[in-house]
BALOBA-1460 file (C-alpha; in Angstrom, 3 decimals):
// residues 336
<rec num="1" residu="x" x="7.148" y="31.454" z="-9.454"/>
<rec num="2" residu="x" x="10.692" y="30.691" z="-8.309"/>
<rec num="3" residu="x" x="12.126" y="27.211" z="-8.606"/>
<rec num="4" residu="x" x="11.722" y="25.127" z="-5.436"/>
<rec num="5" residu="x" x="14.663" y="23.599" z="-3.618"/>
<rec num="6" residu="x" x="15.185" y="20.164" z="-5.112"/>
<rec num="7" residu="x" x="16.638" y="17.071" z="-3.547"/>
<rec num="8" residu="x" x="20.415" y="16.753" z="-3.573"/>
<rec num="9" residu="x" x="21.458" y="14.480" z="-6.426"/>
<rec num="10" residu="x" x="23.582" y="12.264" z="-4.165"/>
<rec num="11" residu="x" x="20.729" y="11.799" z="-1.692"/>
<rec num="12" residu="x" x="18.331" y="11.155" z="-4.548"/>
<rec num="13" residu="x" x="20.719" y="8.638" z="-6.102"/>
<rec num="14" residu="x" x="21.063" y="6.726" z="-2.835"/>
<rec num="15" residu="x" x="17.290" y="6.644" z="-2.424"/>
<rec num="16" residu="x" x="16.612" y="5.383" z="-5.943"/>
<rec num="17" residu="x" x="19.340" y="2.758" z="-5.580"/>
<rec num="18" residu="x" x="17.820" y="1.553" z="-2.318"/>
<rec num="19" residu="x" x="14.402" y="1.321" z="-3.954"/>
<rec num="20" residu="x" x="15.870" y="-0.698" z="-6.837"/>
<rec num="21" residu="x" x="17.714" y="-3.036" z="-4.460"/>
<rec num="22" residu="x" x="14.574" y="-3.834" z="-2.464"/>
<rec num="23" residu="x" x="12.590" y="-4.285" z="-5.668"/>
<rec num="24" residu="x" x="15.186" y="-6.724" z="-7.033"/>
<rec num="25" residu="x" x="15.198" y="-8.685" z="-3.777"/>
<rec num="26" residu="x" x="11.421" y="-9.094" z="-3.863"/>
<rec num="27" residu="x" x="11.430" y="-10.137" z="-7.518"/>
<rec num="28" residu="x" x="14.074" y="-12.763" z="-6.790"/>
<rec num="29" residu="x" x="11.480" y="-14.553" z="-4.652"/>
<rec num="30" residu="x" x="8.118" y="-13.519" z="-6.085"/>
<rec num="31" residu="x" x="7.604" y="-15.057" z="-9.524"/>
<rec num="32" residu="x" x="4.593" y="-13.258" z="-10.951"/>
<rec num="33" residu="x" x="3.176" y="-12.357" z="-14.352"/>
<rec num="34" residu="x" x="3.015" y="-8.612" z="-13.653"/>
<rec num="35" residu="x" x="6.367" y="-7.139" z="-12.576"/>
<rec num="36" residu="x" x="4.740" y="-3.734" z="-12.101"/>
<rec num="37" residu="x" x="2.868" y="-5.163" z="-9.095"/>
<rec num="38" residu="x" x="6.113" y="-5.222" z="-7.101"/>
<rec num="39" residu="x" x="6.854" y="-1.592" z="-8.025"/>
<rec num="40" residu="x" x="3.370" y="-0.459" z="-7.002"/>
<rec num="41" residu="x" x="3.477" y="-2.432" z="-3.757"/>
<rec num="42" residu="x" x="6.891" y="-1.097" z="-2.802"/>
<rec num="43" residu="x" x="5.933" y="2.484" z="-3.695"/>
<rec num="44" residu="x" x="2.926" y="2.092" z="-1.395"/>
<rec num="45" residu="x" x="5.124" y="1.062" z="1.538"/>
<rec num="46" residu="x" x="7.802" y="3.708" z="0.837"/>
<rec num="47" residu="x" x="4.988" y="6.277" z="0.903"/>
<rec num="48" residu="x" x="4.241" y="5.131" z="4.442"/>
<rec num="49" residu="x" x="0.998" y="3.409" z="3.530"/>
<rec num="50" residu="x" x="-0.638" y="0.045" z="4.043"/>
<rec num="51" residu="x" x="-0.973" y="-2.506" z="1.255"/>
<rec num="52" residu="x" x="-3.897" y="-4.783" z="0.376"/>
<rec num="53" residu="x" x="-3.130" y="-7.795" z="-1.853"/>
<rec num="54" residu="x" x="-6.283" y="-9.376" z="-3.277"/>
<rec num="55" residu="x" x="-6.715" y="-12.452" z="-5.451"/>
<rec num="56" residu="x" x="-7.837" y="-16.059" z="-5.511"/>
<rec num="57" residu="x" x="-6.235" y="-18.591" z="-3.148"/>
<rec num="58" residu="x" x="-2.926" y="-20.018" z="-4.321"/>
<rec num="59" residu="x" x="-1.941" y="-17.061" z="-6.501"/>
<rec num="60" residu="x" x="1.062" y="-15.969" z="-4.445"/>
<rec num="61" residu="x" x="-0.467" y="-13.279" z="-2.211"/>
<rec num="62" residu="x" x="1.252" y="-14.458" z="0.945"/>
<rec num="63" residu="x" x="4.547" y="-15.005" z="-0.895"/>
<rec num="64" residu="x" x="4.492" y="-11.414" z="-2.138"/>
<rec num="65" residu="x" x="3.648" y="-10.095" z="1.323"/>
<rec num="66" residu="x" x="6.411" y="-12.139" z="2.984"/>
<rec num="67" residu="x" x="8.941" y="-11.158" z="0.315"/>
<rec num="68" residu="x" x="8.172" y="-7.467" z="0.785"/>
<rec num="69" residu="x" x="8.448" y="-7.758" z="4.544"/>
<rec num="70" residu="x" x="11.664" y="-9.802" z="4.372"/>
<rec num="71" residu="x" x="13.386" y="-7.443" z="1.958"/>
<rec num="72" residu="x" x="12.667" y="-4.370" z="4.086"/>
<rec num="73" residu="x" x="14.783" y="-5.489" z="7.037"/>
<rec num="74" residu="x" x="12.097" y="-4.747" z="9.624"/>
<rec num="75" residu="x" x="10.547" y="-6.720" z="12.460"/>
<rec num="76" residu="x" x="7.673" y="-8.762" z="11.056"/>
<rec num="77" residu="x" x="4.803" y="-10.497" z="12.815"/>
<rec num="78" residu="x" x="2.037" y="-12.466" z="11.172"/>
<rec num="79" residu="x" x="-1.617" y="-12.960" z="12.072"/>
<rec num="80" residu="x" x="-3.633" y="-15.687" z="10.384"/>
<rec num="81" residu="x" x="-7.145" y="-14.274" z="10.256"/>
<rec num="82" residu="x" x="-9.996" y="-16.658" z="11.073"/>
<rec num="83" residu="x" x="-13.634" y="-16.266" z="12.040"/>
<rec num="84" residu="x" x="-12.859" y="-16.757" z="15.742"/>
<rec num="85" residu="x" x="-9.969" y="-14.264" z="15.872"/>
<rec num="86" residu="x" x="-10.689" y="-11.607" z="18.516"/>
<rec num="87" residu="x" x="-9.511" y="-7.969" z="18.631"/>
<rec num="88" residu="x" x="-7.431" y="-8.799" z="21.717"/>
<rec num="89" residu="x" x="-5.615" y="-11.469" z="19.691"/>
<rec num="90" residu="x" x="-4.311" y="-8.677" z="17.434"/>
<rec num="91" residu="x" x="-4.077" y="-5.590" z="19.645"/>
<rec num="92" residu="x" x="-3.347" y="-7.081" z="23.055"/>
<rec num="93" residu="x" x="-5.244" y="-6.963" z="26.337"/>
<rec num="94" residu="x" x="-5.088" y="-5.896" z="29.954"/>
<rec num="95" residu="x" x="-4.023" y="-8.841" z="32.113"/>
<rec num="96" residu="x" x="-3.360" y="-9.283" z="35.808"/>
<rec num="97" residu="x" x="0.326" y="-9.363" z="36.684"/>
<rec num="98" residu="x" x="0.742" y="-12.326" z="39.076"/>
<rec num="99" residu="x" x="3.801" y="-10.766" z="40.698"/>
<rec num="100" residu="x" x="2.389" y="-7.335" z="41.513"/>
<rec num="101" residu="x" x="-1.303" y="-8.118" z="41.432"/>
<rec num="102" residu="x" x="-1.786" y="-5.037" z="39.225"/>
<rec num="103" residu="x" x="-3.247" y="-4.931" z="35.707"/>
<rec num="104" residu="x" x="-0.739" y="-4.483" z="32.899"/>
<rec num="105" residu="x" x="-1.032" y="-4.236" z="29.147"/>
<rec num="106" residu="x" x="0.096" y="-7.325" z="27.242"/>
<rec num="107" residu="x" x="1.033" y="-6.265" z="23.744"/>
<rec num="108" residu="x" x="-0.395" y="-8.115" z="20.759"/>
<rec num="109" residu="x" x="1.265" y="-8.871" z="17.417"/>
<rec num="110" residu="x" x="0.288" y="-5.435" z="16.054"/>
<rec num="111" residu="x" x="3.287" y="-4.044" z="17.956"/>
<rec num="112" residu="x" x="5.772" y="-4.568" z="15.171"/>
<rec num="113" residu="x" x="7.066" y="-2.770" z="12.090"/>
<rec num="114" residu="x" x="5.277" y="-4.926" z="9.524"/>
<rec num="115" residu="x" x="2.061" y="-6.731" z="10.389"/>
<rec num="116" residu="x" x="1.150" y="-9.477" z="7.922"/>
<rec num="117" residu="x" x="-2.601" y="-9.939" z="8.162"/>
<rec num="118" residu="x" x="-3.194" y="-13.072" z="6.113"/>
<rec num="119" residu="x" x="-6.707" y="-13.483" z="4.645"/>
<rec num="120" residu="x" x="-7.962" y="-10.400" z="6.480"/>
<rec num="121" residu="x" x="-11.511" y="-10.739" z="5.196"/>
<rec num="122" residu="x" x="-11.895" y="-14.115" z="6.890"/>
<rec num="123" residu="x" x="-11.862" y="-12.306" z="10.238"/>
<rec num="124" residu="x" x="-15.096" y="-10.977" z="11.712"/>
<rec num="125" residu="x" x="-16.050" y="-7.338" z="11.021"/>
<rec num="126" residu="x" x="-15.347" y="-6.577" z="14.695"/>
<rec num="127" residu="x" x="-11.768" y="-7.823" z="14.420"/>
<rec num="128" residu="x" x="-11.257" y="-6.135" z="11.046"/>
<rec num="129" residu="x" x="-12.312" y="-2.813" z="12.562"/>
<rec num="130" residu="x" x="-9.924" y="-3.273" z="15.476"/>
<rec num="131" residu="x" x="-7.079" y="-2.264" z="13.149"/>
<rec num="132" residu="x" x="-8.582" y="1.117" z="12.192"/>
<rec num="133" residu="x" x="-6.885" y="3.175" z="14.905"/>
<rec num="134" residu="x" x="-3.570" y="1.391" z="14.407"/>
<rec num="135" residu="x" x="-3.594" y="1.975" z="10.652"/>
<rec num="136" residu="x" x="-4.618" y="5.628" z="10.823"/>
<rec num="137" residu="x" x="-3.008" y="6.943" z="14.023"/>
<rec num="138" residu="x" x="-0.229" y="4.383" z="14.604"/>
<rec num="139" residu="x" x="-1.414" y="3.741" z="18.139"/>
<rec num="140" residu="x" x="-3.596" y="1.289" z="20.045"/>
<rec num="141" residu="x" x="-6.140" y="2.102" z="22.764"/>
<rec num="142" residu="x" x="-7.297" y="-0.690" z="25.090"/>
<rec num="143" residu="x" x="-9.298" y="-0.129" z="28.295"/>
<rec num="144" residu="x" x="-8.306" y="3.509" z="28.483"/>
<rec num="145" residu="x" x="-4.624" y="2.821" z="27.825"/>
<rec num="146" residu="x" x="-3.110" y="4.255" z="24.636"/>
<rec num="147" residu="x" x="0.236" y="2.917" z="23.422"/>
<rec num="148" residu="x" x="2.171" y="4.133" z="20.373"/>
<rec num="149" residu="x" x="3.225" y="1.651" z="17.712"/>
<rec num="150" residu="x" x="6.816" y="1.341" z="16.441"/>
<rec num="151" residu="x" x="8.026" y="3.503" z="13.556"/>
<rec num="152" residu="x" x="7.733" y="2.686" z="10.771"/>
<rec num="153" residu="x" x="4.506" y="0.718" z="11.006"/>
<rec num="154" residu="x" x="2.729" y="-0.798" z="8.020"/>
<rec num="155" residu="x" x="0.086" y="-3.432" z="7.416"/>
<rec num="156" residu="x" x="0.408" y="-5.816" z="4.494"/>
<rec num="157" residu="x" x="-2.910" y="-7.647" z="4.281"/>
<rec num="158" residu="x" x="-4.088" y="-10.334" z="1.894"/>
<rec num="159" residu="x" x="-7.683" y="-11.125" z="1.124"/>
<rec num="160" residu="x" x="-9.668" y="-13.514" z="-1.034"/>
<rec num="161" residu="x" x="-12.441" y="-12.264" z="-3.340"/>
<rec num="162" residu="x" x="-15.533" y="-11.357" z="-1.345"/>
<rec num="163" residu="x" x="-17.807" y="-13.908" z="-2.981"/>
<rec num="164" residu="x" x="-15.719" y="-16.845" z="-1.719"/>
<rec num="165" residu="x" x="-17.012" y="-18.912" z="1.212"/>
<rec num="166" residu="x" x="-15.998" y="-17.746" z="4.680"/>
<rec num="167" residu="x" x="-15.203" y="-14.134" z="3.775"/>
<rec num="168" residu="x" x="-16.610" y="-10.875" z="5.171"/>
<rec num="169" residu="x" x="-16.619" y="-7.659" z="3.178"/>
<rec num="170" residu="x" x="-14.047" y="-5.195" z="4.500"/>
<rec num="171" residu="x" x="-15.804" y="-2.041" z="5.746"/>
<rec num="172" residu="x" x="-15.373" y="1.011" z="3.563"/>
<rec num="173" residu="x" x="-13.589" y="2.854" z="6.362"/>
<rec num="174" residu="x" x="-10.921" y="0.168" z="6.429"/>
<rec num="175" residu="x" x="-10.476" y="-0.095" z="2.665"/>
<rec num="176" residu="x" x="-9.933" y="3.660" z="2.636"/>
<rec num="177" residu="x" x="-7.034" y="3.215" z="5.058"/>
<rec num="178" residu="x" x="-5.132" y="0.959" z="2.659"/>
<rec num="179" residu="x" x="-3.042" y="3.236" z="0.494"/>
<rec num="180" residu="x" x="-3.063" y="0.774" z="-2.408"/>
<rec num="181" residu="x" x="-4.547" y="-2.516" z="-3.517"/>
<rec num="182" residu="x" x="-2.918" y="-4.873" z="-6.007"/>
<rec num="183" residu="x" x="-4.093" y="-8.076" z="-7.692"/>
<rec num="184" residu="x" x="-1.755" y="-10.700" z="-9.100"/>
<rec num="185" residu="x" x="-3.627" y="-12.665" z="-11.762"/>
<rec num="186" residu="x" x="-2.819" y="-16.088" z="-13.145"/>
<rec num="187" residu="x" x="0.833" y="-16.594" z="-14.123"/>
<rec num="188" residu="x" x="1.786" y="-17.042" z="-17.744"/>
<rec num="189" residu="x" x="3.316" y="-20.266" z="-19.019"/>
<rec num="190" residu="x" x="6.902" y="-19.108" z="-18.469"/>
<rec num="191" residu="x" x="6.241" y="-17.987" z="-14.900"/>
<rec num="192" residu="x" x="4.350" y="-21.131" z="-13.980"/>
<rec num="193" residu="x" x="7.082" y="-23.314" z="-15.465"/>
<rec num="194" residu="x" x="9.616" y="-21.367" z="-13.386"/>
<rec num="195" residu="x" x="7.541" y="-22.096" z="-10.286"/>
<rec num="196" residu="x" x="7.399" y="-25.789" z="-11.182"/>
<rec num="197" residu="x" x="11.165" y="-25.773" z="-11.624"/>
<rec num="198" residu="x" x="11.590" y="-24.499" z="-8.064"/>
<rec num="199" residu="x" x="11.949" y="-20.736" z="-8.480"/>
<rec num="200" residu="x" x="10.848" y="-18.608" z="-5.553"/>
<rec num="201" residu="x" x="8.540" y="-20.195" z="-3.002"/>
<rec num="202" residu="x" x="9.462" y="-21.223" z="0.549"/>
<rec num="203" residu="x" x="13.102" y="-21.946" z="-0.348"/>
<rec num="204" residu="x" x="13.576" y="-18.476" z="-1.806"/>
<rec num="205" residu="x" x="11.898" y="-16.828" z="1.172"/>
<rec num="206" residu="x" x="14.126" y="-18.699" z="3.608"/>
<rec num="207" residu="x" x="17.232" y="-17.476" z="1.789"/>
<rec num="208" residu="x" x="16.007" y="-13.885" z="1.325"/>
<rec num="209" residu="x" x="18.280" y="-11.301" z="2.922"/>
<rec num="210" residu="x" x="17.122" y="-7.754" z="3.763"/>
<rec num="211" residu="x" x="18.058" y="-5.341" z="0.994"/>
<rec num="212" residu="x" x="17.965" y="-2.297" z="3.282"/>
<rec num="213" residu="x" x="18.524" y="-1.533" z="6.945"/>
<rec num="214" residu="x" x="15.676" y="-0.064" z="9.025"/>
<rec num="215" residu="x" x="17.524" y="3.266" z="9.077"/>
<rec num="216" residu="x" x="17.983" y="3.104" z="5.306"/>
<rec num="217" residu="x" x="14.283" y="2.478" z="4.798"/>
<rec num="218" residu="x" x="13.322" y="5.421" z="7.005"/>
<rec num="219" residu="x" x="15.745" y="7.607" z="5.037"/>
<rec num="220" residu="x" x="14.186" y="6.443" z="1.769"/>
<rec num="221" residu="x" x="10.710" y="7.260" z="3.085"/>
<rec num="222" residu="x" x="11.851" y="10.731" z="4.136"/>
<rec num="223" residu="x" x="13.409" y="11.431" z="0.730"/>
<rec num="224" residu="x" x="10.247" y="10.273" z="-1.059"/>
<rec num="225" residu="x" x="8.123" y="12.618" z="1.040"/>
<rec num="226" residu="x" x="10.266" y="15.558" z="-0.140"/>
<rec num="227" residu="x" x="9.820" y="15.064" z="-3.893"/>
<rec num="228" residu="x" x="8.494" y="18.300" z="-5.366"/>
<rec num="229" residu="x" x="4.933" y="18.558" z="-6.658"/>
<rec num="230" residu="x" x="4.076" y="21.703" z="-8.624"/>
<rec num="231" residu="x" x="0.845" y="23.643" z="-8.243"/>
<rec num="232" residu="x" x="-0.320" y="22.237" z="-11.592"/>
<rec num="233" residu="x" x="0.414" y="18.705" z="-10.407"/>
<rec num="234" residu="x" x="-1.535" y="19.253" z="-7.181"/>
<rec num="235" residu="x" x="-4.455" y="20.542" z="-9.225"/>
<rec num="236" residu="x" x="-4.246" y="17.434" z="-11.409"/>
<rec num="237" residu="x" x="-4.459" y="15.137" z="-8.382"/>
<rec num="238" residu="x" x="-7.448" y="17.109" z="-7.139"/>
<rec num="239" residu="x" x="-9.170" y="16.933" z="-10.525"/>
<rec num="240" residu="x" x="-8.696" y="13.150" z="-10.747"/>
<rec num="241" residu="x" x="-10.147" y="12.559" z="-7.314"/>
<rec num="242" residu="x" x="-12.992" y="15.018" z="-7.902"/>
<rec num="243" residu="x" x="-13.902" y="13.258" z="-11.151"/>
<rec num="244" residu="x" x="-14.656" y="10.057" z="-9.217"/>
<rec num="245" residu="x" x="-17.104" y="11.957" z="-7.010"/>
<rec num="246" residu="x" x="-19.216" y="13.183" z="-9.884"/>
<rec num="247" residu="x" x="-19.179" y="10.016" z="-11.984"/>
<rec num="248" residu="x" x="-22.731" y="8.774" z="-12.762"/>
<rec num="249" residu="x" x="-21.978" y="5.134" z="-11.882"/>
<rec num="250" residu="x" x="-19.977" y="5.822" z="-8.700"/>
<rec num="251" residu="x" x="-22.047" y="6.206" z="-5.530"/>
<rec num="252" residu="x" x="-19.147" y="7.155" z="-3.243"/>
<rec num="253" residu="x" x="-16.041" y="8.656" z="-4.788"/>
<rec num="254" residu="x" x="-12.479" y="8.914" z="-3.516"/>
<rec num="255" residu="x" x="-11.945" y="10.740" z="-0.217"/>
<rec num="256" residu="x" x="-9.483" y="13.555" z="0.605"/>
<rec num="257" residu="x" x="-7.410" y="10.799" z="2.256"/>
<rec num="258" residu="x" x="-7.262" y="9.165" z="-1.184"/>
<rec num="259" residu="x" x="-5.922" y="12.382" z="-2.738"/>
<rec num="260" residu="x" x="-3.150" y="12.556" z="-0.129"/>
<rec num="261" residu="x" x="-2.380" y="8.878" z="-0.685"/>
<rec num="262" residu="x" x="-2.178" y="9.312" z="-4.457"/>
<rec num="263" residu="x" x="0.249" y="12.208" z="-4.122"/>
<rec num="264" residu="x" x="2.413" y="10.318" z="-1.600"/>
<rec num="265" residu="x" x="2.554" y="7.248" z="-3.829"/>
<rec num="266" residu="x" x="3.415" y="9.364" z="-6.884"/>
<rec num="267" residu="x" x="6.265" y="10.949" z="-4.937"/>
<rec num="268" residu="x" x="7.651" y="7.499" z="-4.132"/>
<rec num="269" residu="x" x="7.489" y="6.541" z="-7.815"/>
<rec num="270" residu="x" x="9.284" y="9.748" z="-8.799"/>
<rec num="271" residu="x" x="12.160" y="9.061" z="-6.401"/>
<rec num="272" residu="x" x="12.393" y="5.463" z="-7.611"/>
<rec num="273" residu="x" x="13.001" y="6.911" z="-11.075"/>
<rec num="274" residu="x" x="15.763" y="9.207" z="-9.759"/>
<rec num="275" residu="x" x="13.633" y="12.306" z="-10.219"/>
<rec num="276" residu="x" x="13.299" y="15.053" z="-7.588"/>
<rec num="277" residu="x" x="9.857" y="16.082" z="-8.857"/>
<rec num="278" residu="x" x="6.529" y="14.385" z="-9.574"/>
<rec num="279" residu="x" x="5.051" y="14.157" z="-13.061"/>
<rec num="280" residu="x" x="1.596" y="13.299" z="-14.329"/>
<rec num="281" residu="x" x="2.959" y="9.902" z="-15.387"/>
<rec num="282" residu="x" x="3.779" y="9.117" z="-11.749"/>
<rec num="283" residu="x" x="0.244" y="9.986" z="-10.700"/>
<rec num="284" residu="x" x="-1.278" y="7.958" z="-13.517"/>
<rec num="285" residu="x" x="0.858" y="4.923" z="-12.674"/>
<rec num="286" residu="x" x="-0.610" y="4.831" z="-9.160"/>
<rec num="287" residu="x" x="-4.166" y="6.030" z="-9.869"/>
<rec num="288" residu="x" x="-5.818" y="2.619" z="-10.270"/>
<rec num="289" residu="x" x="-4.156" y="0.835" z="-7.305"/>
<rec num="290" residu="x" x="-4.701" y="3.836" z="-5.017"/>
<rec num="291" residu="x" x="-8.241" y="4.859" z="-5.991"/>
<rec num="292" residu="x" x="-10.169" y="1.843" z="-7.289"/>
<rec num="293" residu="x" x="-10.642" y="-0.067" z="-4.021"/>
<rec num="294" residu="x" x="-12.020" y="3.057" z="-2.325"/>
<rec num="295" residu="x" x="-14.968" y="3.494" z="-4.688"/>
<rec num="296" residu="x" x="-18.521" y="2.309" z="-4.079"/>
<rec num="297" residu="x" x="-20.520" y="1.779" z="-7.274"/>
<rec num="298" residu="x" x="-24.183" y="2.450" z="-7.827"/>
<rec num="299" residu="x" x="-26.333" y="-0.731" z="-7.549"/>
<rec num="300" residu="x" x="-27.181" y="-0.539" z="-11.243"/>
<rec num="301" residu="x" x="-23.503" y="-0.328" z="-12.165"/>
<rec num="302" residu="x" x="-22.751" y="-3.361" z="-10.016"/>
<rec num="303" residu="x" x="-25.445" y="-5.396" z="-11.737"/>
<rec num="304" residu="x" x="-24.087" y="-4.301" z="-15.107"/>
<rec num="305" residu="x" x="-20.672" y="-5.633" z="-14.156"/>
<rec num="306" residu="x" x="-18.868" y="-2.283" z="-14.023"/>
<rec num="307" residu="x" x="-15.383" y="-2.672" z="-12.560"/>
<rec num="308" residu="x" x="-13.904" y="0.088" z="-10.397"/>
<rec num="309" residu="x" x="-10.465" y="-0.312" z="-12.002"/>
<rec num="310" residu="x" x="-11.966" y="0.325" z="-15.429"/>
<rec num="311" residu="x" x="-13.795" y="3.409" z="-14.193"/>
<rec num="312" residu="x" x="-10.617" y="4.881" z="-12.693"/>
<rec num="313" residu="x" x="-8.742" y="4.173" z="-15.934"/>
<rec num="314" residu="x" x="-11.488" y="6.022" z="-17.824"/>
<rec num="315" residu="x" x="-11.201" y="8.991" z="-15.462"/>
<rec num="316" residu="x" x="-7.438" y="9.111" z="-16.028"/>
<rec num="317" residu="x" x="-8.035" y="9.312" z="-19.787"/>
<rec num="318" residu="x" x="-10.736" y="11.973" z="-19.469"/>
<rec num="319" residu="x" x="-9.060" y="14.388" z="-17.026"/>
<rec num="320" residu="x" x="-6.521" y="16.666" z="-18.778"/>
<rec num="321" residu="x" x="-2.985" y="16.253" z="-17.475"/>
<rec num="322" residu="x" x="-0.691" y="19.244" z="-16.889"/>
<rec num="323" residu="x" x="1.866" y="20.099" z="-19.528"/>
<rec num="324" residu="x" x="5.058" y="17.999" z="-19.413"/>
<rec num="325" residu="x" x="8.276" y="19.260" z="-17.879"/>
<rec num="326" residu="x" x="10.694" y="21.023" z="-20.193"/>
<rec num="327" residu="x" x="14.465" y="20.921" z="-19.911"/>
<rec num="328" residu="x" x="15.831" y="20.838" z="-16.390"/>
<rec num="329" residu="x" x="13.387" y="23.305" z="-14.885"/>
<rec num="330" residu="x" x="11.522" y="21.912" z="-11.854"/>
<rec num="331" residu="x" x="8.541" y="24.104" z="-12.635"/>
<rec num="332" residu="x" x="6.072" y="22.843" z="-15.273"/>
<rec num="333" residu="x" x="4.496" y="25.021" z="-17.912"/>
<rec num="334" residu="x" x="1.188" y="26.442" z="-16.789"/>
<rec num="335" residu="x" x="-1.850" y="25.005" z="-18.614"/>
<rec num="336" residu="x" x="-3.290" y="27.490" z="-21.040"/>
């Protein structure tokens, strides 16, 4: 097997520097206990995916979402999801033009680069499902009219835990369209003291400047999509996803869409590390945030308190990884 054409080092260096600049901008505003959350979230967006941020109220979900959107230098529109929110409030609707007397399409807030859907699972299932076409096909169809969304287009949604009052469980089809899900957790003493001292918050968001231009972000996304993945690495991604489908406590395993998402996210991580190729470590770093929210557990496993994140972590340990790269060769050793 001949060595594949790798990314130019200058192009790769510019891409990794851009990634680091956006990451630093977000961390200057978002004061959280898990710095890796920002890396995972940004890798998700650089891979062209949608991000789901889940945790209890008051944990900084909206701050993280706003910081990500503000640092990317894109047009941002926000929707506060409530029980009475209608699909037309998000997508738009056909209205009568008073001047011409003809129907015209009035665009909703989904026509933007970054849609912040705050507390998505407080919206009705009908409104939640209204985003499916937009998230998958980057277009909206209303009353026979189909309109393309801007490029790039990404949804950053927050949600509260399902067992909290006023929430509706996101349908499986929609969870599968989020490339990654992250949770924040309670801050440690140092982080909470920093918050009390005024770090981050609304003041930091107001002062946040974009760390990349829209053209620079698109270039970064294109470079990430070109990171090389060997045949052995592709087989490893397949084996990880397949292992979730045969697990005794998982009723519905990860879909082929999940495999594509995992590879895309791993490519973004590789480029962020100034590497033109993907390694097993990149895949493992993104396995839990990309796969866990897509799994449906058996009823018995749910009653026993099995957690999807733990199951994915177990699968990562159990599935053999391909041999590590050696020297400067872009082609990994074949497993024996």
